C-alpha positions as CSV (number, residue, x, y, z in Angstrom):
1,X,-1.0,-12.8,-32.1
2,X,-2.9,-13.3,-28.9
3,X,-3.8,-17.0,-29.5
4,X,-4.8,-19.8,-27.2
5,X,-4.4,-23.5,-27.4
6,X,-7.9,-23.9,-28.9
7,X,-7.2,-21.9,-32.0
8,X,-8.9,-18.7,-30.9
9,X,-7.2,-15.3,-31.5
10,X,-8.0,-12.3,-29.3
11,X,-8.4,-9.2,-31.4
12,X,-11.0,-7.3,-29.3
13,X,-9.7,-5.6,-26.2
14,X,-12.1,-4.5,-23.5
15,X,-10.5,-1.8,-21.3
16,X,-12.0,-1.0,-17.9
17,X,-11.3,2.6,-17.0
18,X,-12.7,2.6,-13.5
19,X,-14.6,0.3,-11.2
20,X,-16.8,3.2,-10.0
21,X,-20.4,3.7,-11.1
22,X,-23.1,6.2,-10.4
23,X,-25.9,3.6,-10.5
24,X,-26.5,0.8,-8.1
25,X,-28.2,-1.8,-10.4
26,X,-29.6,-4.7,-8.5
27,X,-28.0,-7.3,-10.8
28,X,-24.6,-5.7,-10.3
29,X,-24.0,-4.3,-6.8
30,X,-25.6,-3.7,-3.4
31,X,-27.4,-0.4,-2.5
32,X,-24.4,1.0,-0.6
33,X,-22.1,0.4,-3.5
34,X,-18.7,-1.3,-3.2
35,X,-15.2,-0.6,-1.8
36,X,-13.6,1.1,-4.8
37,X,-10.1,0.5,-5.9
38,X,-7.6,3.0,-4.3
39,X,-6.4,5.6,-6.8
40,X,-2.7,4.5,-6.7
41,X,-3.7,1.0,-7.9
42,X,-5.4,2.4,-11.0
43,X,-3.5,2.7,-14.2
44,X,-2.7,6.3,-15.2
45,X,-3.8,7.6,-18.6
46,X,-0.3,7.2,-19.9
47,X,-0.1,3.7,-18.6
48,X,-3.4,2.7,-20.2
49,X,-2.3,4.2,-23.5
50,X,1.0,2.4,-23.4
51,X,-0.7,-1.0,-22.9
52,X,-3.3,-0.3,-25.6
53,X,-0.4,0.6,-27.9
54,X,1.3,-2.7,-27.2
55,X,-1.9,-4.5,-27.9
56,X,-2.6,-2.7,-31.1
57,X,0.9,-2.4,-32.7
58,X,2.4,-5.7,-31.5
59,X,-0.4,-8.2,-30.7
60,X,-3.0,-7.7,-33.3
61,X,-5.7,-5.9,-31.4
62,X,-8.0,-4.2,-33.9
63,X,-10.9,-3.2,-31.7
64,X,-10.9,-1.4,-28.3
65,X,-14.0,-1.0,-26.2
66,X,-13.9,1.2,-23.1
67,X,-15.9,0.0,-20.2
68,X,-16.2,0.4,-16.4
69,X,-17.8,0.6,-13.9
70,X,-19.0,3.7,-15.7
71,X,-16.3,4.9,-18.1
72,X,-17.8,8.4,-18.4
73,X,-16.6,8.9,-14.8
74,X,-13.0,8.8,-16.0
75,X,-11.8,12.4,-16.4
76,X,-9.2,11.8,-19.0
77,X,-11.6,9.8,-21.2
78,X,-11.4,12.1,-24.3
79,X,-7.6,12.0,-24.2
80,X,-7.5,8.3,-23.9
81,X,-9.8,7.9,-26.9
82,X,-7.8,10.4,-28.9
83,X,-4.6,8.6,-28.1
84,X,-6.1,5.3,-29.1
85,X,-7.5,6.4,-32.4
86,X,-4.1,8.0,-33.3
87,X,-2.5,4.6,-33.3
88,X,-1.5,2.9,-36.5
89,X,-3.1,0.7,-37.5
90,X,-6.1,2.6,-36.1
91,X,-8.3,0.3,-34.1
92,X,-12.1,0.5,-34.1
93,X,-13.3,2.1,-30.9
94,X,-16.5,1.8,-28.8
95,X,-17.8,2.7,-25.4
96,X,-20.1,0.8,-23.1
97,X,-21.9,3.2,-20.7
98,X,-25.0,3.6,-18.6
99,X,-25.7,6.8,-20.5
100,X,-25.6,9.2,-17.6
101,X,-23.5,12.2,-18.7
102,X,-23.5,11.1,-22.3
103,X,-25.8,14.0,-23.4
104,X,-23.0,16.4,-22.2
105,X,-20.0,14.4,-23.4
106,X,-21.1,12.8,-26.7
107,X,-19.8,15.6,-29.0
108,X,-16.3,15.6,-27.3
109,X,-16.1,11.9,-27.5
110,X,-17.0,11.9,-31.2
111,X,-14.4,14.6,-31.8
112,X,-11.8,12.5,-30.1
113,X,-12.5,9.7,-32.6
114,X,-14.9,7.4,-30.8
115,X,-16.7,5.3,-33.3
116,X,-19.9,4.2,-31.5
117,X,-21.5,3.5,-28.1
118,X,-23.5,0.8,-26.3
119,X,-25.9,2.2,-23.8
120,X,-27.6,0.2,-21.0
121,X,-31.4,0.7,-20.9
122,X,-33.5,-1.9,-19.1
123,X,-36.8,-0.1,-18.9
124,X,-38.8,2.9,-20.1
125,X,-40.7,3.2,-16.9
126,X,-39.2,5.8,-14.4
127,X,-40.6,3.8,-11.4
128,X,-39.1,0.5,-12.7
129,X,-35.8,2.3,-13.5
130,X,-35.5,3.5,-9.9
131,X,-36.3,0.0,-8.6
132,X,-33.6,-1.5,-10.8
133,X,-30.9,1.2,-10.7
134,X,-31.8,2.7,-7.3
135,X,-31.5,6.2,-8.9
136,X,-33.9,8.5,-10.6
137,X,-31.9,9.0,-13.8
138,X,-34.0,7.5,-16.7
139,X,-34.4,10.9,-18.4
140,X,-30.6,11.3,-18.4
141,X,-30.1,8.0,-20.1
142,X,-32.7,8.7,-22.8
143,X,-31.1,12.1,-23.4
144,X,-27.7,10.5,-23.6
145,X,-29.0,8.0,-26.3
146,X,-30.3,10.9,-28.4
147,X,-27.1,12.9,-28.0
148,X,-25.0,9.9,-29.1
149,X,-27.1,9.5,-32.2
150,X,-26.9,13.2,-33.1
151,X,-23.1,13.2,-32.5
152,X,-22.7,10.3,-35.0
153,X,-21.7,7.6,-32.5
154,X,-23.5,5.1,-34.6
155,X,-24.8,2.5,-34.8
156,X,-26.1,3.2,-31.3
157,X,-26.6,-0.1,-29.6
158,X,-28.8,-0.6,-26.5
159,X,-28.2,-3.4,-24.0
160,X,-31.1,-4.6,-21.9
161,X,-31.3,-7.2,-19.1
162,X,-34.7,-8.6,-18.3
163,X,-35.4,-9.4,-14.7
164,X,-38.3,-11.6,-13.7
165,X,-41.3,-9.8,-12.3
166,X,-39.5,-6.5,-12.6
167,X,-39.1,-5.4,-16.2
168,X,-39.7,-8.6,-18.2
169,X,-43.1,-7.3,-19.4
170,X,-41.3,-4.5,-21.3
171,X,-39.5,-6.5,-24.0
172,X,-41.8,-5.5,-26.9
173,X,-42.0,-1.8,-25.7
174,X,-38.2,-1.6,-25.6
175,X,-37.9,-3.0,-29.1
176,X,-40.4,-0.6,-30.6
177,X,-38.8,2.3,-28.8
178,X,-35.3,1.5,-30.1
179,X,-36.4,0.7,-33.7
180,X,-38.3,4.0,-34.0
181,X,-35.1,5.9,-33.1
182,X,-32.7,3.8,-35.1
183,X,-31.1,2.1,-32.0
184,X,-30.0,-1.5,-32.3
185,X,-31.4,-3.4,-29.3
186,X,-29.6,-6.4,-27.7
187,X,-31.2,-8.4,-24.9
188,X,-28.6,-10.0,-22.6
189,X,-29.1,-12.9,-20.2
190,X,-28.4,-12.0,-16.6
191,X,-24.9,-13.4,-15.8
192,X,-23.4,-14.6,-12.5
193,X,-21.3,-11.4,-12.0
194,X,-23.2,-9.6,-9.3
195,X,-21.2,-8.5,-6.2
196,X,-23.8,-10.0,-3.9
197,X,-23.5,-13.5,-5.5
198,X,-27.3,-13.6,-5.6
199,X,-27.6,-14.9,-9.2
200,X,-29.7,-18.0,-9.6
201,X,-30.0,-19.9,-12.9
202,X,-33.5,-21.1,-12.0
203,X,-34.9,-17.5,-11.9
204,X,-33.0,-15.9,-14.7
205,X,-34.8,-15.2,-18.0
206,X,-33.2,-17.3,-20.7
207,X,-32.6,-16.5,-24.3
208,X,-35.4,-18.9,-25.2
209,X,-37.8,-17.1,-22.9
210,X,-36.7,-13.7,-24.3
211,X,-37.5,-14.9,-27.8
212,X,-40.9,-16.3,-26.8
213,X,-41.9,-12.9,-25.3
214,X,-40.8,-11.1,-28.4
215,X,-42.5,-13.6,-30.8
216,X,-45.8,-12.9,-29.0
217,X,-45.8,-9.4,-30.6
218,X,-43.4,-9.7,-33.6
219,X,-42.5,-12.0,-36.5
220,X,-38.8,-12.8,-35.9
221,X,-36.7,-14.5,-38.5
222,X,-33.1,-15.6,-37.9
223,X,-30.6,-13.6,-39.9
224,X,-29.6,-16.6,-41.9
225,X,-26.8,-16.0,-44.4
226,X,-25.3,-13.3,-42.3
227,X,-22.0,-14.4,-40.8
228,X,-22.1,-14.1,-37.0
229,X,-18.4,-14.7,-36.5
230,X,-17.3,-13.8,-33.0
231,X,-20.3,-11.5,-32.4
232,X,-22.0,-12.4,-29.1
233,X,-25.5,-11.6,-30.3
234,X,-27.8,-13.9,-32.3
235,X,-29.4,-11.5,-34.7
236,X,-33.1,-11.7,-35.8
237,X,-35.0,-9.7,-38.5
238,X,-38.2,-8.1,-37.2
239,X,-40.7,-8.5,-40.0
240,X,-42.9,-5.5,-40.5
241,X,-40.7,-3.0,-38.6
242,X,-38.1,-0.8,-40.2
243,X,-35.5,1.6,-38.9
244,X,-35.8,5.3,-39.8
245,X,-33.4,4.8,-42.7
246,X,-35.6,2.2,-44.3
247,X,-33.6,-0.9,-43.3
248,X,-35.5,-3.9,-41.9
249,X,-35.4,-3.8,-38.1
250,X,-33.3,-6.3,-36.2
251,X,-33.0,-7.4,-32.6
252,X,-30.2,-9.4,-31.0
253,X,-30.2,-11.9,-28.1
254,X,-27.0,-12.6,-26.2
255,X,-27.4,-15.9,-24.4
256,X,-24.1,-15.9,-22.5
257,X,-25.3,-18.5,-20.1
258,X,-27.6,-20.8,-22.0
259,X,-26.2,-20.3,-25.5
260,X,-22.5,-19.8,-24.9
261,X,-20.3,-18.6,-27.8
262,X,-17.0,-19.4,-26.1
263,X,-15.7,-21.3,-29.2
264,X,-15.6,-18.1,-31.3
265,X,-14.6,-15.7,-28.5
266,X,-12.1,-13.1,-29.6
267,X,-12.0,-10.9,-26.5
268,X,-9.5,-10.2,-23.8
269,X,-9.9,-7.8,-20.9
270,X,-7.7,-5.2,-19.2
271,X,-8.9,-4.1,-15.8
272,X,-8.6,-0.6,-14.4
273,X,-5.8,-1.8,-12.1
274,X,-3.7,-3.4,-14.9
275,X,-4.7,-7.0,-14.8
276,X,-5.3,-9.2,-17.9
277,X,-8.3,-11.4,-17.9
278,X,-8.6,-13.9,-20.7
279,X,-12.3,-14.6,-20.0
280,X,-15.1,-12.6,-18.4
281,X,-15.5,-15.5,-15.9
282,X,-11.8,-16.2,-15.3
283,X,-10.8,-17.0,-11.7
284,X,-7.2,-15.9,-12.4
285,X,-5.6,-12.7,-13.7
286,X,-2.2,-11.8,-15.0
287,X,-0.5,-8.7,-13.7
288,X,0.8,-6.2,-16.2
289,X,0.8,-3.2,-13.9
290,X,3.7,-4.3,-11.7
291,X,6.2,-5.0,-14.6
292,X,5.0,-1.9,-16.3
293,X,5.9,0.2,-13.3
294,X,9.1,-1.7,-12.8
295,X,10.4,-0.7,-16.2
296,X,9.5,-3.7,-18.4
297,X,10.1,-3.2,-22.1
298,X,7.2,-3.4,-24.6
299,X,8.6,-6.8,-25.7
300,X,8.4,-8.1,-22.1
301,X,4.9,-6.8,-21.6
302,X,3.8,-8.4,-24.9
303,X,5.3,-11.7,-23.8
304,X,3.4,-11.6,-20.5
305,X,0.2,-10.7,-22.3
306,X,0.7,-13.5,-24.8
307,X,1.2,-16.0,-22.1
308,X,-1.9,-14.9,-20.3
309,X,-4.1,-15.5,-23.3
310,X,-2.4,-18.8,-24.2
311,X,-3.8,-20.3,-21.0
312,X,-7.5,-19.5,-21.8
313,X,-9.9,-22.3,-21.0
314,X,-12.3,-23.7,-23.6
315,X,-15.4,-22.2,-22.0
316,X,-16.7,-20.3,-19.0
317,X,-17.9,-23.4,-17.2
318,X,-21.1,-22.0,-15.8
319,X,-22.7,-25.4,-16.4
320,X,-20.0,-27.3,-14.6
321,X,-20.9,-28.6,-11.1
322,X,-17.8,-27.0,-9.7
323,X,-18.4,-23.5,-11.2
324,X,-17.4,-20.7,-9.0
325,X,-18.4,-17.1,-9.7
326,X,-15.4,-14.8,-10.2
327,X,-14.3,-12.9,-7.1
328,X,-14.6,-9.6,-8.9
329,X,-18.0,-8.3,-9.8
330,X,-18.8,-7.0,-13.3
331,X,-18.2,-3.4,-12.2
332,X,-14.6,-4.3,-11.4
333,X,-14.0,-6.5,-14.5
334,X,-15.4,-4.4,-17.3
335,X,-18.0,-5.7,-19.8
């Protein structure tokens, strides 16, 4: 098992396939983009699959989520998914994407065995979308969501970040839009993972504020009696709204900053260049790429991986006076 000294066991592997992205979201990177990782530093498809296999067959990983950057930019994605779902025991698989290109690729991803997708959607307004993402691609994202649902990549989950004085007035509209189409919406607090290091706690929209904005239009009831476990989202029933299949609508709020869930965290991250991160906000990484390329056995890789997770800190430390933002931005870490 991938256990740490606080009794947590990592079973959820987040695999970043690339640090590249075709959007330039203001809360992630500057308009000009970033200096991308050189191709020789990236893990090959075979190297990725070998590390995933070690995690699944030797270390207890039972869920694999593919992230980026934008994972749809990885040419070998269907093959990586197929190789992952062919493992025994078969892990659950998911993909976190900005949705651009999903309309074209959703059927192939489903055929490869992908179980479901999370799609980022912060606004329904094309003007606001361009302001946030610095690209005119809202229609592509909405088409991608529809294609994912039609391909059976369900439940389709939508991730939304509210930015003050930009899209924070759209909370209710986003919820109605998602419920009408059967998408499960999750609002996420903005986190200090932008490449510009411009995040400020005093201007971010907190989980409490998100809930207040939703409660102005909806009757929300905590999903009491439903075990949250290691799920990052606090789930709420939306009284009076139903999904197309008749179920009572729900909405989630992920308060990564103000309502941390570190005590139940079961995640570990593998970057596109082969580094293990035991926390999204970790300042240190453990290199698996070098021993992998130097001929390390699966047992040796598993031992390094186990040691990397064993040293996980009790929490992300954002509230600590000495907190330092990770050197890598979100696009280079993977969500």
